[in-house]
C-alpha positions in Angstrom: -109.5 66.1 137.7 -111.3 63.3 136.7 -108.9 61.4 135.9 -106.8 61.2 139.1 -109.8 60.6 141.0 -110.7 57.7 138.1 -107.5 56.1 139.2 -107.2 56.5 142.7 -110.9 54.9 143.4 -109.5 52.3 140.7 -106.1 51.4 143.1 -108.8 51.4 146.2 -110.6 49.1 144.8 -107.7 47.1 144.0 -105.9 47.5 147.0 -109.0 46.0 148.4 -110.5 43.0 146.5 -105.8 42.1 147.2 -106.3 42.7 150.4 -109.6 39.4 151.1 -107.7 37.5 149.0 -104.5 37.3 151.2 -108.1 37.3 154.2 -108.8 34.3 152.0 -105.7 32.5 152.4 -105.9 29.9 155.7 -102.1 30.0 156.0 -101.4 33.7 156.1 -101.4 35.9 158.2 -102.9 38.2 156.2 -103.3 41.1 159.0 -99.5 41.4 159.0 -99.6 41.6 155.2 -100.0 45.6 154.2 -101.2 46.6 150.9 -100.6 49.5 148.2 -101.7 50.3 145.0 -100.2 53.1 143.0 -100.8 52.6 139.3 -102.3 49.1 139.4 -98.2 48.5 141.1 -99.2 46.4 144.1 -96.8 46.9 147.0 -96.9 44.1 149.3 -95.2 44.7 153.3 -95.0 43.6 156.2 -93.9 40.4 158.2 -94.4 36.4 157.7 -93.7 33.1 159.4 -92.3 31.8 156.3 -90.5 32.2 152.4 -93.9 29.5 152.1 -96.5 32.6 153.1 -94.2 35.0 150.8 -95.5 33.6 148.6 -98.2 32.5 149.2 -99.0 35.9 149.3 -97.0 37.4 146.4 -99.1 34.6 144.5 -102.4 35.9 145.6 -101.8 39.7 144.7 -100.3 38.1 141.6 -103.9 36.6 140.3 -106.5 39.5 141.2 -108.4 41.5 138.4 -106.3 44.9 138.1 -103.7 44.2 139.4 -100.5 45.5 136.5 -97.4 43.9 139.5 -96.2 43.0 143.0 -93.7 44.0 144.6 -91.7 41.4 147.5 -91.0 44.3 150.2 -92.2 41.3 152.7 -89.7 40.2 155.8 -89.5 36.7 157.0 -89.6 36.9 160.3 -87.2 33.8 161.6 -84.6 35.9 158.4 -84.3 39.2 160.5 -84.4 37.8 164.0 -82.2 34.9 163.3 -80.1 37.4 161.5 -80.3 39.7 165.2 -79.5 36.8 167.5 -76.7 34.8 165.9 -75.0 39.2 166.2 -76.2 39.1 169.6 -74.3 35.5 170.1 -70.8 37.0 168.4 -71.1 39.7 170.5 -71.1 37.8 173.6 -68.7 36.2 172.1 -66.4 39.2 172.6 -67.3 40.2 175.6 -66.7 37.7 176.8 -62.7 36.4 175.2 -62.7 40.0 177.3 -63.5 39.2 180.3 -61.2 36.2 179.5 -57.9 38.8 179.3 
């Protein structure tokens, strides 16, 4: 169907423009960010170093012509790994407590 093909082509062009915009951000490791587009809605996913990079990625994507909206699925690495470290410390503390009994 022609309308479907046109939408897919438009979405692909938007994805390419967003990826280019992300590559132009000097402090952003854009290769760690995935971009998908459906009906002009852009979904960003992947890992970023900090909240500043997350904000820059969303702003850069939002500024691209044709983008109807941006869904932020980005994860700040420190938040994830920090939680993992904290849960590991808690687990070790419980194990050390058990050993003391």
